C-alpha positions in Angstrom: -22.7 -48.1 60.3 -22.0 -51.7 61.5 -25.5 -52.6 61.0 -25.7 -55.8 58.5 -28.1 -55.0 55.7 -30.9 -57.5 54.4 -30.8 -60.3 52.3 -32.8 -59.3 49.9 -34.3 -55.8 48.9 -37.1 -54.4 46.1 -35.7 -52.0 43.9 -38.9 -49.9 43.8 -39.0 -49.8 47.9 -35.8 -49.7 49.3 -32.9 -47.1 49.0 -29.6 -46.6 50.1 -29.6 -45.2 53.5 -26.5 -44.1 55.9 -26.7 -45.5 59.9 -30.3 -44.7 60.9 -32.1 -46.0 57.6 -30.1 -49.3 57.4 -32.0 -51.0 60.8 -35.2 -49.9 59.2 -34.5 -52.1 55.5 -33.3 -55.2 57.5 -36.7 -55.1 59.6 -38.5 -54.6 56.6 -36.6 -57.4 54.9 -37.2 -60.0 57.4 -40.9 -59.2 57.4 -41.4 -60.5 53.9 -42.7 -64.1 53.3 -40.5 -66.8 51.5 -42.6 -66.4 48.5 -42.1 -62.8 48.5 -38.5 -62.9 48.5 -38.3 -65.1 45.6 -39.7 -62.5 43.7 -36.5 -59.8 44.3 -33.0 -59.9 43.4 -31.1 -61.3 46.4 -27.5 -59.9 46.9 -25.4 -61.1 50.1 -25.1 -59.2 53.2 -21.9 -57.2 53.4 -21.1 -54.1 55.8 -20.9 -50.6 55.0 -17.3 -50.4 53.3 -17.8 -53.6 51.0 -20.9 -51.4 49.9 -19.6 -48.7 49.4 -16.4 -50.5 47.3 -19.3 -52.1 45.4 -21.0 -48.8 44.4 -17.6 -47.9 43.6 -17.1 -50.4 41.1 -20.8 -50.2 39.3 -20.0 -46.4 39.0 -16.7 -46.8 37.1 -18.2 -50.1 34.8 -20.6 -47.4 34.3 -18.5 -44.5 33.0 -16.4 -47.1 30.8 -19.6 -48.3 29.2 -20.3 -44.6 28.7 -17.3 -43.7 26.9 -16.9 -46.8 24.8 -20.5 -45.6 23.9 -19.4 -42.0 23.0 -15.9 -43.1 21.2 -18.2 -45.4 18.7 -20.5 -42.7 17.9 -17.5 -40.1 17.4 -15.9 -43.1 15.0 -19.2 -43.1 13.2 -20.1 -39.5 12.9 -16.5 -39.0 11.4 -16.3 -41.9 9.3 -19.4 -40.4 7.6 -17.9 -37.0 7.4 -15.1 -38.3 5.7 -17.0 -40.4 3.4 -19.1 -37.0 2.3 -15.7 -35.3 2.1 -14.2 -37.7 -0.4 -17.1 -37.9 -2.8 -16.9 -33.9 -2.8 -12.9 -34.3 -3.9 -13.9 -36.7 -6.2 -16.3 -34.3 -7.9 -14.2 -31.4 -7.7 -11.4 -33.0 -8.8 -13.0 -34.6 -12.5 -14.8 -31.2 -13.0 -11.2 -29.2 -12.6 -9.5 -31.8 -13.9 -11.8 -31.4 -17.3 -11.5 -28.0 -16.8 -7.7 -27.6 -17.2 -7.5 -30.6 -19.8 -10.1 -28.1 -22.0 -7.8 -24.9 -21.2 -4.9 -27.2 -22.5 -6.9 -28.6 -25.4 -7.4 -24.6 -26.8 -3.5 -23.5 -26.2 -2.6 -26.5 -27.9 -5.4 -26.0 -31.1 -3.7 -22.6 -31.2 0.1 -23.4 -30.9 -0.3 -27.1 -32.1 2.0 -27.5 -35.3 4.5 -24.5 -34.1 6.0 -25.8 -30.7 9.8 -27.0 -31.2 12.4 -29.2 -29.7 14.9 -28.4 -28.5 17.7 -31.1 -28.9 21.0 -31.6 -27.0 23.2 -29.7 -29.4 21.0 -26.9 -29.7 19.6 -27.5 -33.0 15.4 -27.2 -33.6 13.0 -30.0 -35.1 9.2 -30.9 -34.9 8.5 -33.9 -36.0 6.1 -36.0 -33.7 6.5 -34.5 -31.0 3.8 -32.4 -30.8 1.8 -34.9 -30.7 3.7 -36.7 -28.1 3.1 -33.7 -25.9 -0.3 -33.3 -27.1 -1.1 -36.9 -25.9 0.4 -36.2 -22.7 -1.2 -33.2 -22.2 -4.9 -34.2 -23.2 -5.1 -37.3 -20.6 -8.2 -36.4 -18.1 -6.2 -37.7 -15.5 -3.1 -34.9 -15.6 -4.0 -31.8 -14.0 -1.2 -30.3 -15.4 1.3 -29.5 -18.6 3.9 -31.1 -19.4 7.0 -29.4 -21.6 10.4 -30.7 -21.7 13.0 -28.9 -20.3 14.9 -28.7 -23.6 11.6 -26.8 -24.6 11.5 -24.3 -21.7 15.0 -23.7 -21.7 15.0 -22.6 -25.2 11.4 -20.7 -25.0 13.2 -18.7 -21.8 16.5 -18.1 -24.1 14.5 -16.7 -27.1 12.4 -14.5 -24.6 15.5 -13.5 -22.7 16.9 -11.9 -26.2 13.6 -10.3 -27.1 13.0 -6.6 -26.6 10.6 -6.5 -23.2 11.3 -10.0 -22.7 8.5 -10.8 -24.9 5.6 -8.0 -24.0 3.7 -5.9 -25.9 0.9 -3.5 -25.4 -2.2 -4.4 -27.0 -3.4 -1.0 -26.9 -2.5 1.8 -29.0 0.4 4.3 -27.0 -0.9 6.6 -25.2 0.2 9.8 -23.6 0.5 9.7 -19.8 1.5 12.5 -17.2 2.2 11.1 -14.3 1.8 14.2 -12.1 4.0 13.2 -8.1 6.8 14.4 -5.8 4.2 16.8 -3.9 7.6 19.1 -3.4 7.4 22.9 -2.0 9.9 25.5 -2.7 12.1 27.3 0.0 10.9 24.2 1.9 13.4 20.9 2.6 11.9 17.6 1.5 10.6 15.4 4.5 9.3 11.7 5.2 5.9 12.8 4.0 7.5 13.6 0.4 9.2 9.7 0.3 5.7 7.9 -1.0 4.7 10.5 -3.9 8.2 10.2 -4.8 8.7 6.4 -4.6 5.4 5.3 -6.0 5.1 7.6 -8.5 8.3 6.8 -9.9 7.0 3.4 -9.9 4.1 4.1 -12.0 5.9 6.2 -14.5 8.5 3.4 -15.1 5.6 0.9 -15.5 3.8 2.9 -18.1 7.0 4.2 -19.8 7.7 -0.2 -20.4 4.1 -0.3 -21.5 5.1 1.6 -24.2 3.3 5.0 -23.2 4.9 8.0 -24.1 4.6 9.3 -20.2 5.6 12.3 -18.6 6.8 13.1 -14.7 5.9 16.8 -13.1 7.1 17.3 -10.0 4.4 20.0 -10.0 6.1 22.4 -7.2 4.4 24.8 -4.6 5.6 28.1 -5.2 3.3 30.9 -5.4 1.5 30.3 -2.5 1.8 32.6 0.9 5.2 31.0 1.4 6.7 33.3 -0.7 5.6 36.4 0.4 6.9 35.3 3.9 10.4 34.8 2.7 10.6 38.2 1.4 9.0 40.4 4.1 11.7 38.4 6.7 14.4 38.6 4.2 13.6 42.4 4.4 13.8 42.3 8.1 17.1 40.3 8.1 19.0 42.3 5.0 17.0 45.5 4.4 20.4 46.9 2.9 19.5 44.6 -0.3 18.6 46.4 -3.5 15.1 44.2 -3.7 13.9 46.4 -0.7 15.4 49.9 -2.2 12.6 51.8 -3.8 14.9 54.0 -5.7 16.8 51.4 -7.1 16.9 51.2 -10.9 19.4 48.8 -12.0 20.2 45.1 -12.9 19.3 43.5 -9.9 22.3 40.2 -8.5 22.6 37.1 -10.5 23.6 35.8 -7.3 21.0 34.7 -4.2 21.3 36.6 -1.5 21.1 33.6 0.5 22.0 29.5 0.9 19.7 26.7 0.8 20.1 26.1 4.4 19.7 29.9 4.9 16.3 29.6 3.2 15.3 26.4 4.8 15.7 28.3 8.2 13.8 31.5 6.7 10.6 29.9 6.2 10.0 28.5 9.6 11.0 31.6 11.1 8.9 33.6 8.8 6.0 31.7 9.4 5.6 31.5 13.1 6.3 35.3 13.0 3.1 35.4 11.2 0.8 33.8 13.6 2.1 35.9 16.8 3.0 39.1 14.3 -0.6 40.6 12.8 1.7 43.5 10.9 4.1 41.0 9.9 1.4 38.4 8.5 -0.1 41.4 6.4 2.7 42.4 5.0 3.5 39.2 3.8 -0.2 39.0 2.1 1.0 42.1 0.5 3.9 40.8 -0.9 2.4 37.6 -2.1 -0.3 39.9 -4.2 2.9 42.1 -5.3 4.6 38.9 -6.4 1.8 37.8 -8.4 0.9 40.9 -9.8 4.3 41.2 -11.7 6.5 43.3 -9.0 9.6 43.4 -10.2 11.7 43.2 -7.3 9.6 40.4 -5.7 10.1 38.7 -9.0 13.6 38.7 -8.8 14.1 37.6 -5.3 11.5 34.6 -6.7 13.6 33.6 -8.8 16.6 33.2 -6.8 14.1 31.2 -4.2 13.6 28.8 -7.1 16.8 28.3 -8.5 18.0 27.3 -4.7 15.6 25.5 -4.2 15.3 23.4 -7.3 19.0 22.8 -7.1 18.6 20.7 -3.6 15.5 19.3 -4.3 17.2 17.9 -7.5 19.9 16.7 -5.3 17.6 14.6 -2.8 15.9 13.4 -5.2 18.4 11.8 -7.4 20.0 10.4 -4.6 16.2 8.0 -4.7 16.6 7.9 -8.1 13.6 9.6 -8.7 13.4 11.7 -12.1 11.1 14.3 -13.5 10.5 15.3 -16.9 9.2 18.4 -16.1 9.7 21.1 -13.1 6.9 23.4 -13.2 4.9 24.5 -10.8 1.5 26.8 -10.1 3.1 30.0 -11.1 3.2 27.9 -14.5 -0.7 27.8 -14.5 -1.4 32.0 -12.9 -2.0 33.0 -16.9 -4.4 30.5 -17.6 -6.9 31.1 -14.5 -8.6 34.2 -15.5 -9.9 33.1 -18.7 -10.7 30.0 -17.6 -12.6 31.1 -14.6 -14.5 33.8 -16.8 -15.4 30.9 -19.3 -16.8 29.0 -16.5 -19.1 31.4 -15.6 -19.9 32.6 -19.3 -20.9 28.7 -20.0 -23.1 29.4 -17.0 -21.4 26.3 -15.2 -19.7 28.6 -12.5 -21.9 30.9 -10.2 -21.9 32.6 -7.6 -22.4 31.4 -3.8 -21.9 33.6 -0.8 -19.5 35.7 -2.4 -17.6 32.9 -3.9 -17.4 31.4 -7.3 -18.2 27.6 -7.5 -19.2 25.0 -9.6 -21.2 21.9 -8.3 -20.0 18.3 -8.7 -23.2 16.8 -7.4 -23.9 14.0 -9.6 -26.5 11.4 -10.1 -25.8 8.1 -8.2 -23.7 9.6 -5.3 -24.7 7.9 -1.6 -23.5 11.3 -0.2 -24.0 15.2 -0.8 -20.3 16.5 -2.4 -19.5 20.2 -1.6 -19.1 22.0 -4.7 -15.8 23.4 -6.2 -14.7 27.0 -5.2 -12.5 28.3 -8.3 -12.5 32.0 -6.8 -12.6 33.5 -3.5 -15.1 36.1 -2.6 -11.5 38.6 -2.2 -10.9 37.4 -5.7 -8.0 35.2 -5.1 -7.3 31.9 -6.6 -7.4 28.3 -4.8 -5.7 24.9 -5.2 -8.4 23.7 -7.1 -8.2 26.8 -9.6 -4.4 26.3 -9.8 -4.7 22.5 -10.4 -7.7 23.3 -12.9 -5.3 25.8 -15.1 -2.5 23.0 -14.7 -4.5 21.1 -16.9 -5.4 23.7 -19.2 -2.0 24.0 -19.9 -1.4 20.7 -19.9 -4.1 20.2 -22.8 -3.0 22.8 -24.8 0.8 21.5 -24.9 0.7 17.8 -24.2 -2.7 16.7 -24.8 -2.5 13.8 -22.9 -5.1 10.9 -22.7 -4.5 10.2 -19.2 -3.8 11.9 -16.3 -2.1 10.5 -13.0 -2.2 12.0 -9.6 -0.3 10.8 -6.4 -0.8 12.3 -3.3 -2.0 11.7 0.3 -4.8 9.7 0.3 -7.0 12.6 2.5 -6.9 14.6 -0.6 -9.3 12.4 -2.3 -12.0 14.7 -2.1 -10.0 17.8 -3.3 -9.2 15.7 -6.8 -12.7 14.2 -7.1 -14.2 18.4 -7.3 -11.0 19.0 -9.9 -11.6 15.9 -12.1 -15.2 16.5 -12.4 -15.2 20.3 -12.6 -12.6 19.5 -15.4 -14.9 17.1 -17.5 -18.3 19.2 -17.2 -16.6 22.6 -18.0 -14.9 21.0 -20.9 -11.4 21.0 -20.0 -10.6 17.6 -20.8 -12.3 15.3 -23.2 -15.1 12.7 -22.0 -12.7 10.1 -23.2 -9.9 11.7 -20.9 -8.8 9.6 -17.8 -8.4 11.2 -14.6 -7.0 9.1 -12.0 -6.0 9.5 -8.4 -4.0 7.1 -6.5 -4.0 8.4 -2.8 -1.4 6.9 -0.3 -1.6 6.1 3.3 0.9 7.8 5.8 4.3 6.6 6.9 4.4 5.7 10.6 6.7 5.1 13.9 6.3 2.2 15.6 4.1 4.1 18.0 1.6 3.9 15.1 1.7 7.6 14.6 3.2 10.0 12.0 7.0 9.2 11.6 8.8 12.0 13.7 12.2 12.8 14.9 13.7 11.9 18.1 12.7 15.7 18.9 9.4 15.3 17.9 9.9 17.3 14.4 8.9 16.0 11.2 12.6 14.5 9.9 13.9 15.6 6.6 14.1 12.8 4.0 17.7 13.7 3.6 18.5 12.5 7.1 16.2 9.7 6.8 18.9 8.3 4.0 21.8 9.4 5.6 20.9 7.6 8.6 19.5 4.3 6.8 22.7 4.4 5.1 24.9 4.4 8.0 23.1 1.5 9.6 23.9 -0.6 6.6 27.4 0.6 6.4 27.6 -0.5 10.1 26.4 -4.1 9.2 28.1 -4.3 6.1 31.4 -3.2 8.1 30.6 -6.4 10.8 30.2 -9.1 8.9 33.0 -8.3 5.4 35.9 -7.1 5.3 36.0 -4.5 2.5 37.5 -1.4 2.4 35.8 2.0 3.9 34.9 4.2 0.2 33.2 0.8 -1.3 31.5 -0.4 2.1 30.1 3.3 2.1 28.4 3.2 -1.5 27.4 -0.3 -1.2 25.9 0.9 1.8 24.1 3.7 0.4 22.7 1.6 -2.6 21.5 -0.7 -0.5 20.0 1.4 1.9 18.1 3.5 -0.8 16.9 -0.2 -1.8 15.9 -0.8 1.8 14.2 2.6 1.6 11.9 2.1 -1.5 11.1 -1.5 -1.2 10.2 -0.9 2.1 7.5 1.5 1.0 6.5 -0.5 -2.4 5.9 -3.5 -0.6 3.2 -2.2 1.3 -0.3 -1.8 0.0 -0.4 2.0 -1.3 -3.6 3.0 -0.1 -2.9 1.9 3.6 -0.7 3.0 6.5 2.2 1.3 6.9 5.0 1.1 10.1 8.5 2.5 9.2 10.6 0.1 11.0 14.3 0.6 9.2 15.9 -2.7 11.3 13.4 -4.9 9.7 14.0 -3.1 5.9 17.9 -3.5 6.5 17.3 -6.9 7.1 19.0 -9.3 4.5 16.0 -12.1 5.2 12.4 -12.0 4.6 10.9 -9.6 2.2 13.2 -6.6 2.1 15.0 -4.8 -0.5 18.7 -6.0 0.3 17.0 -9.7 0.4 16.4 -9.1 -3.3 19.5 -7.7 -4.3 21.3 -10.3 -2.5 19.4 -12.8 -4.5 20.1 -10.9 -7.5 23.9 -10.9 -6.9 23.4 -14.6 -6.2 21.6 -15.5 -9.4 24.3 -13.4 -11.7 27.3 -15.1 -9.7 25.8 -18.5 -11.1 25.0 -16.6 -14.4 29.2 -15.9 -14.5 29.9 -19.5 -13.5 
């Protein structure tokens, strides 16, 4: 390591070596003639430490040069991109300005001479204002339209005094039936009914605002097996009732033999029993058939069920500020079923397949095979599709709608495709009639699964509303000194707004996570925040 390096080296022959190689390099250098040495670059002799330091300094210089070169290249490339971007922006800005100016020209060609300027004292005059605003707007460099504040304020004030704020429907008035709600008799509303009620009510209100004759129908499920189950469970619990006495010939009582609470407990108990007791299940089927065949005792019990159920359903829907024009159900469609199916067969549209009566719905252009619509089972029983088609028959007879809008879970899309195509194919509705299905997603809990109670059951809608209102009441009580009665009234109002807006603020067809704490917040995109904003605006207008 202490060996001296020779006074010169040939860059093509010599290399830096450690320890044993250094002496060899020195000897080789000393053996060269003076003339040869002049051909080569000479360096002063140095020890190993000095040599290593020189190497480090040399490498540092190379690194610096490399970094400087890279920086220069980067700056050049960045400058080139910036130059191209600016050129593109200039082209875009000019084109968009021309387009906007052309649009402005079209607007003012239509309204020039009709725009009024509002003076400070509220008087109207037209003089040269039109020309001035035209010139300001038509300048190529201006990307927007300038309208003076007096004119804008006057326009808005006039708009506020006009019916529907100046909106008018250019199309002719239509008759629109909105089928929503999805409630079943003898069953309480649960959280799954929220979306259909809230979205359906909004669709109905929008159509009404547009000037259409809009009819909202809850279309109750009131004619299925659940009725037979309730009748037979009631027989087991209260066999002494006159409905179960074959020798009874008088008038049946007008008072229902059960309350809504009892009725809501009877059905799930009967449903569970039918799964374990085959004899009970058979009795329920027979009772359903007797009801549908017009048995007097079964019809009397059915009327009691409907009266009690409707009263409770109306109360719960009223809590959501949801109101129906019609409270019809599947039972109203039953008189039309036989004639409807027989006509389909006579017209050669419906045919027998594996014992059932079906209608083909496959159309040219379908990308997948669609199963036929079954309108009558092999045992002669009707299905949901049959009932829905017969309901359309009744609606055509009574209301002659131009448009039908159905709201249900998006998983029912195939069902409504079958119904709509069958209705068109069989001539139940005219070809120009609109049949629309608005499918919505499910309301899920924070775990991403369908919303449940803490115990894992389906939460009643009434419970959901009351719990939301209670949380809002606590929030109001913590932040404001207010009388309890007024606080609870306000909490219920804001709670319902939170639920409805929380649902409507999501895309209808998508599933969404129900988060009551987020929905009742006075910050962000929530119902309470919108109400708060409205109150602030009203306060400003009042002052």
